[in-house]
C-alpha positions in Angstrom: -52.4 6.7 -0.7 -52.3 4.1 -3.8 -52.9 0.7 -3.9 -50.8 -1.5 -1.0 -48.3 -4.0 -2.1 -46.3 -7.0 0.6 -43.2 -8.1 -1.0 -41.3 -10.5 -0.3 -37.8 -10.0 1.2 -36.1 -12.2 -1.3 -37.6 -9.9 -4.0 -35.7 -7.0 -2.4 -32.7 -9.0 -2.1 -33.0 -9.8 -5.9 -33.1 -6.3 -7.0 -30.4 -5.3 -5.3 -27.7 -7.7 -6.5 -29.1 -7.1 -10.0 -27.2 -4.4 -12.0 -27.2 -3.0 -15.1 -24.3 -2.1 -17.5 -23.2 1.5 -17.7 -25.8 3.1 -20.2 -27.7 0.2 -20.5 -31.3 -0.8 -18.9 -32.8 -4.1 -17.4 -36.4 -5.1 -17.0 -38.5 -7.9 -15.9 -41.8 -9.3 -14.4 -42.9 -9.0 -10.9 -45.4 -12.0 -9.7 -47.5 -13.0 -7.2 -51.2 -12.7 -6.3 -53.8 -10.1 -5.8 -56.4 -9.6 -3.3 -59.3 -6.5 -2.4 -57.0 -5.1 -0.2 -53.5 -5.5 -1.0 -51.5 -7.1 -3.6 -48.6 -9.8 -2.9 -45.1 -9.8 -4.7 -43.6 -13.4 -4.3 -40.9 -13.3 -7.0 -39.1 -11.0 -9.3 -37.2 -12.2 -12.5 -35.1 -10.9 -15.6 -36.2 -10.5 -18.7 -33.6 -13.2 -20.4 -31.4 -11.6 -23.2 -32.7 -12.6 -26.8 -30.5 -14.1 -28.6 -30.0 -12.9 -31.9 -27.6 -14.2 -34.8 -24.9 -12.4 -35.3 -25.3 -10.2 -32.4 -22.4 -9.6 -29.7 -22.9 -10.1 -25.9 -21.8 -6.5 -25.8 -24.4 -5.3 -28.8 -27.1 -6.8 -26.8 -26.5 -5.4 -23.2 -25.7 -2.0 -24.5 -29.5 -0.6 -24.7 -31.3 2.6 -23.9 -35.1 2.7 -23.7 -35.9 2.9 -27.1 -33.9 0.2 -27.9 -36.0 -2.4 -25.4 -37.6 -5.2 -27.1 -41.4 -4.6 -26.1 -42.3 -7.8 -27.8 -39.8 -9.9 -26.3 -40.5 -8.4 -23.0 -44.1 -9.6 -23.3 -43.3 -12.9 -24.8 -41.4 -13.4 -22.0 -44.2 -12.6 -19.7 -46.8 -15.1 -21.7 -44.6 -18.0 -20.9 -43.8 -17.1 -17.3 -48.0 -16.7 -17.0 -48.1 -20.4 -18.2 -45.7 -21.9 -15.6 -47.6 -20.6 -12.8 -50.6 -22.4 -10.7 -53.5 -21.2 -9.8 -53.8 -18.2 -8.0 -50.4 -16.8 -8.8 -50.0 -14.1 -12.0 -47.4 -11.5 -13.2 -48.6 -8.4 -11.4 -46.1 -6.1 -13.1 -43.1 -5.0 -13.8 -39.3 -3.3 -13.2 -37.0 -1.7 -15.1 -33.3 -0.2 -13.5 -32.0 2.7 -16.2 -29.6 5.2 -15.6 -30.3 8.8 -14.4 -30.4 10.5 -17.7 -33.4 8.7 -18.7 -35.4 8.6 -15.5 -38.1 11.1 -17.4 -39.0 9.2 -19.9 -38.9 5.7 -17.7 -42.7 5.8 -16.4 -43.8 6.3 -20.6 -41.7 3.2 -21.3 -43.0 1.0 -18.5 -46.6 2.3 -19.4 -46.0 0.9 -22.7 -44.5 -2.3 -21.5 -47.3 -3.0 -18.9 -50.1 -3.1 -21.6 -48.0 -4.8 -23.9 -47.5 -7.6 -21.2 -51.0 -7.6 -20.4 -52.0 -7.5 -24.1 -49.9 -11.0 -24.6 -51.4 -12.6 -21.1 -54.7 -11.9 -22.0 -54.6 -13.7 -25.4 -54.3 -17.0 -23.9 -57.3 -16.8 -21.4 -60.8 -18.4 -22.1 -62.4 -17.1 -18.8 -63.4 -14.0 -18.2 -62.9 -11.2 -15.5 -64.8 -10.8 -12.5 -66.0 -7.9 -10.2 -63.1 -9.3 -7.4 -60.1 -9.1 -10.2 -58.1 -6.1 -9.9 -56.7 -4.6 -13.3 -54.1 -2.0 -11.6 -50.3 -3.7 -12.2 -47.4 -2.4 -10.3 -44.6 -0.9 -11.9 -40.9 -0.3 -10.3 -38.3 2.2 -11.8 -35.0 1.9 -10.2 -31.9 4.4 -10.8 -29.2 2.2 -12.0 -26.5 4.9 -10.0 -28.5 5.9 -6.9 -30.9 2.7 -6.8 -33.7 5.1 -5.9 -37.1 3.1 -6.4 -40.4 4.6 -7.4 -43.2 2.5 -7.6 -46.2 3.1 -9.5 -49.7 1.8 -10.8 -51.2 1.5 -14.1 -55.0 0.5 -14.8 -54.3 -1.9 -17.9 -58.6 -2.0 -18.5 -57.7 2.1 -19.0 -55.4 2.9 -21.7 -55.8 6.4 -21.0 -54.9 6.3 -17.2 -52.0 7.8 -15.4 -49.9 6.5 -12.8 -50.9 6.1 -9.6 -48.6 6.1 -6.3 -48.4 2.5 -4.4 -47.0 1.7 -1.2 -44.4 -1.0 -1.6 -43.2 -2.6 1.8 -40.7 -5.7 2.3 -42.0 -8.8 4.6 -40.8 -12.0 5.2 -42.5 -15.5 4.8 -45.5 -14.1 3.4 -46.5 -17.0 1.5 -44.6 -19.6 3.4 -48.2 -21.0 5.0 -50.6 -20.1 2.1 -53.2 -23.1 1.4 -52.7 -25.2 -1.4 -56.0 -26.3 -3.2 -55.9 -29.7 -5.3 -58.0 -31.0 -7.7 -58.2 -33.6 -10.9 -60.3 -33.1 -13.6 -61.4 -35.6 -16.2 -62.4 -34.6 -19.8 -64.5 -36.3 -22.2 -65.0 -33.3 -25.1 -65.9 -34.0 -28.8 -66.1 -30.6 -30.6 -67.0 -30.0 -34.5 -64.7 -28.2 -36.5 -64.9 -26.7 -40.1 -62.3 -27.0 -43.2 -62.9 -23.1 -43.9 -61.2 -22.8 -40.0 -60.2 -25.1 -38.0 -58.5 -23.1 -35.6 -61.9 -21.0 -34.6 -63.9 -24.1 -34.4 -61.8 -25.4 -31.5 -61.5 -22.0 -29.9 -65.4 -21.8 -29.9 -66.2 -25.2 -28.7 -63.7 -25.0 -26.2 -64.8 -21.6 -24.5 -67.8 -23.2 -24.1 -66.1 -25.7 -21.9 -64.3 -23.3 -20.1 -67.6 -21.3 -19.3 -68.7 -24.8 -17.7 -65.8 -25.0 -15.7 -66.8 -21.4 -14.7 -70.5 -22.0 -14.1 -69.5 -25.9 -12.2 -70.5 -26.4 -8.6 -67.1 -26.2 -6.8 -66.8 -28.8 -3.2 -64.1 -27.4 -1.1 -63.1 -30.5 1.4 -66.8 -32.0 0.3 -68.7 -29.0 1.1 -70.2 -26.8 -1.2 -68.9 -23.2 -1.9 -70.8 -20.3 -1.0 -69.8 -16.6 -0.9 -69.1 -15.4 2.3 -67.5 -18.7 3.7 -64.1 -18.6 5.0 -61.7 -21.1 3.4 -59.2 -21.4 6.5 -61.2 -22.2 10.0 -59.8 -22.2 13.4 -57.5 -19.3 15.1 -55.8 -17.1 12.7 -53.3 -16.0 14.6 -49.6 -16.8 14.4 -50.4 -17.7 10.4 -46.5 -17.3 9.9 -45.9 -20.0 11.7 -48.4 -22.4 11.1 -47.8 -25.3 8.6 -49.7 -24.7 5.2 -52.7 -26.3 4.4 -53.7 -28.5 1.7 -57.8 -28.6 0.9 -59.6 -30.8 -1.9 -61.6 -29.5 -4.7 -63.9 -31.1 -6.6 -65.5 -29.7 -9.9 -69.2 -30.7 -10.5 -70.4 -29.7 -13.9 -73.8 -28.5 -13.9 -76.3 -29.5 -16.8 -77.9 -27.0 -18.6 -81.0 -25.5 -17.8 -81.1 -28.4 -15.3 -82.5 -26.2 -12.3 -85.3 -24.6 -15.0 -86.9 -28.1 -15.7 -86.4 -27.3 -19.1 -85.2 -30.0 -22.1 -82.1 -29.1 -24.0 -82.9 -29.0 -27.5 -80.2 -30.5 -30.2 -78.5 -28.5 -32.2 -77.4 -29.8 -36.1 -73.9 -28.3 -37.5 -72.1 -28.6 -40.5 -68.8 -29.3 -39.8 -65.8 -31.3 -41.7 -64.8 -33.2 -38.9 -64.3 -33.2 -34.7 -61.8 -32.8 -32.0 -62.1 -35.2 -29.3 -60.1 -34.5 -25.8 -60.4 -37.2 -23.1 -58.3 -37.5 -20.0 -57.4 -36.0 -16.3 -55.5 -33.5 -15.3 -53.5 -32.6 -11.8 -54.5 -28.9 -11.1 -53.6 -26.8 -8.1 -53.7 -23.3 -6.9 -52.8 -21.2 -4.0 -54.7 -18.5 -2.0 -53.3 -16.1 0.3 -54.4 -16.2 4.2 -55.6 -12.5 4.1 -59.2 -14.0 5.0 -59.6 -15.6 2.4 -63.2 -17.1 1.3 -64.2 -20.2 -0.6 -64.9 -18.5 -3.4 -61.5 -17.6 -4.0 -60.7 -20.7 -4.0 -63.0 -21.9 -6.2 -62.2 -19.1 -8.9 -58.1 -20.4 -8.7 -58.7 -23.7 -9.0 -61.5 -23.4 -12.1 -59.0 -20.8 -13.8 -55.9 -23.1 -12.9 -58.0 -25.9 -14.8 -58.6 -24.0 -18.4 -55.2 -22.1 -18.0 -53.1 -25.9 -17.6 -55.6 -27.2 -20.5 -54.5 -24.5 -23.0 -51.0 -24.3 -22.5 -50.2 -28.0 -23.3 -51.9 -28.0 -26.8 -50.3 -24.4 -27.3 -47.0 -25.9 -26.7 -47.4 -28.5 -28.9 -48.6 -26.5 -32.1 -45.6 -24.5 -31.2 -43.2 -27.3 -31.5 -45.2 -28.7 -34.7 -44.8 -25.2 -36.5 -40.8 -25.2 -35.4 -40.3 -28.6 -36.5 -42.0 -27.9 -40.0 -44.8 -30.7 -39.1 -47.4 -28.9 -41.5 -49.6 -31.9 -41.3 -51.8 -33.4 -38.4 -51.9 -36.8 -40.3 -48.1 -37.5 -40.7 -48.4 -39.1 -37.0 -49.5 -39.1 -33.6 -48.0 -36.4 -31.5 -47.5 -36.7 -27.7 -48.4 -34.0 -25.4 -46.2 -32.9 -22.7 -47.3 -33.6 -19.0 -47.0 -31.6 -16.1 -44.3 -31.1 -13.6 -43.9 -29.2 -10.6 -40.6 -27.8 -8.8 -40.6 -25.9 -5.1 -40.0 -22.3 -5.4 -37.4 -21.4 -2.7 -38.0 -19.8 -0.1 -41.9 -20.0 0.2 -44.3 -22.5 0.6 -45.0 -22.5 -2.9 -44.1 -24.3 -6.4 -44.2 -23.8 -10.1 -45.3 -25.8 -12.9 -44.1 -26.5 -16.4 -44.6 -29.1 -19.0 -42.1 -31.8 -20.1 -42.7 -33.7 -23.8 -41.3 -37.2 -23.8 -38.3 -36.7 -25.6 -37.2 -34.4 -22.7 -35.5 -34.9 -19.6 -35.8 -33.4 -16.5 -32.4 -31.6 -16.7 -34.2 -29.9 -19.7 -36.8 -28.8 -17.5 -34.8 -27.6 -14.9 -32.8 -25.2 -17.4 -36.2 -23.9 -18.1 -37.1 -23.3 -14.6 -33.5 -21.4 -14.0 -33.7 -19.2 -17.6 -37.2 -18.6 -17.4 -37.7 -18.2 -13.4 -34.5 -17.4 -12.2 -35.1 -20.8 -10.1 -31.7 -22.8 -9.7 -32.9 -26.1 -9.1 -31.6 -29.9 -9.5 -33.0 -32.8 -11.5 -34.4 -34.2 -8.0 -36.0 -31.1 -7.6 -38.3 -31.5 -10.6 -41.5 -33.8 -9.2 -42.9 -35.5 -12.1 -45.0 -37.9 -10.4 -48.5 -36.1 -10.7 -49.8 -37.3 -13.9 -48.7 -40.6 -14.7 -46.1 -41.4 -17.6 -48.8 -44.4 -18.4 -51.5 -42.2 -19.3 -50.5 -40.5 -22.8 -51.7 -38.1 -25.3 -51.7 -38.0 -28.8 -52.6 -35.6 -31.6 -53.3 -37.1 -35.1 -55.9 -37.4 -38.2 -57.8 -40.8 -39.0 -58.0 -41.5 -42.8 -60.5 -39.5 -44.9 -60.5 -36.5 -42.9 -60.5 -33.3 -45.1 -56.6 -32.6 -45.4 -57.4 -29.0 -45.7 -58.7 -28.6 -42.3 -55.8 -31.0 -40.6 -53.3 -28.3 -41.9 -51.2 -26.7 -39.1 -49.9 -23.2 -40.4 -46.3 -22.9 -41.1 -44.1 -20.5 -39.2 -44.0 -16.9 -40.4 -41.3 -15.5 -38.1 -38.0 -15.6 -39.7 -36.3 -16.7 -36.5 -36.6 -20.6 -35.6 -35.4 -21.7 -32.3 -35.4 -25.3 -31.5 -37.3 -26.6 -28.1 -34.6 -27.8 -26.5 -32.0 -24.9 -27.5 -34.1 -21.9 -26.1 -36.3 -21.6 -22.8 -38.5 -19.1 -24.7 -39.9 -20.0 -28.0 -40.8 -17.1 -29.8 -44.0 -18.2 -32.0 -45.1 -16.5 -35.2 -48.3 -15.2 -36.3 -49.7 -18.7 -36.5 -49.4 -19.6 -33.2 -51.4 -16.4 -32.2 -54.2 -17.2 -34.7 -54.5 -20.8 -32.3 -53.6 -19.1 -29.0 -57.5 -20.8 -27.6 -56.7 -24.2 -28.3 -56.7 -26.5 -25.6 -56.1 -30.1 -24.6 -54.8 -32.2 -21.6 -51.1 -33.9 -20.9 -53.1 -37.3 -20.0 -55.5 -37.3 -22.9 -56.4 -38.7 -26.2 -56.6 -35.8 -28.5 -57.4 -36.5 -32.5 -59.6 -35.3 -35.5 -62.4 -37.7 -37.0 -64.6 -37.2 -39.6 
């Protein structure tokens, strides 16, 4: 028997109600959490149809396996992954296809799984650990018979073959998952060079991400140990129990402090520097299947790195789409992190709101990207104070070449408010590891 999957009953209902037009295919993502023994699937969401100029609705829906836009599916997965708090991730994909293409379906799913993993991995500044699961789930559903075939692929082995998996539905699997919260203060200064600003910032923030990974984590004021359990007390009747909130704190360790050695200064030639200052609100969820404190620590640390990255990535995409090629043209506000409840579970998802956006815009993105039908009142904007602001700008005198943002190479331009998925060109991919915070100051100085 292959890997086991415990799936929320709402996913079964969603897949049952989801149908594909005759002769066409539908794809979508599975969202949940991995554990050593089994994985938990809490949400399924269909890939939105890609709007193309001059394309009629009938032309978009009538498609075969060869017509599936692999890049679009991967882009949707990348956008969805930034809307997930710590502990949640894209676990795999589903494909609804007509019976005449059933033999080729597994090859298509394998291609999609590897493309999605590659797209999401570009946004990660943390390394996989020994506890991380690299198998991804695929579910092929026949549009006529509704028969489902469940397989997994190991995304770290390009030559892998499909393995069978156990797919079981259950109700309320995430209703009592503990919530880990943390607030992190940042004060970073990263040197950059005019030859390669993006890589300079990427390298500097990768070093910061390693500091976060190595930080001492306190859970409810106690230091994390490898074998200590996160949940204390009786473990029975977990479905009926209330969700626990756990406070985490990260303490950055001074380099070579334990070794008693003195750190040496490094002189580095640069054209300027990027300063990142402020605070971010982070949260993560952990399953109730005998979780360890080290699992909670890992989840919250990764959320710190992910949320910091997502904000600058979104800002750069917005600058590219608005053709703002020069950072010195003025200050740019970074988005704040907001949250919304995931119906039928004890979980929440997140998004980022720009100053010129409303909660209605965010609610619409939740609907298009995650299939969540939310009202404006469901969007919680209180976790990061609006009085704390973020700017991106350049002081006078900086090397002009070092402050340029590449122009968008994609022929398709999608305004931020007119589409949930902002399909970025190659220029954004080059800047994929840039980081910032919603309540920080980010600027270039010489």
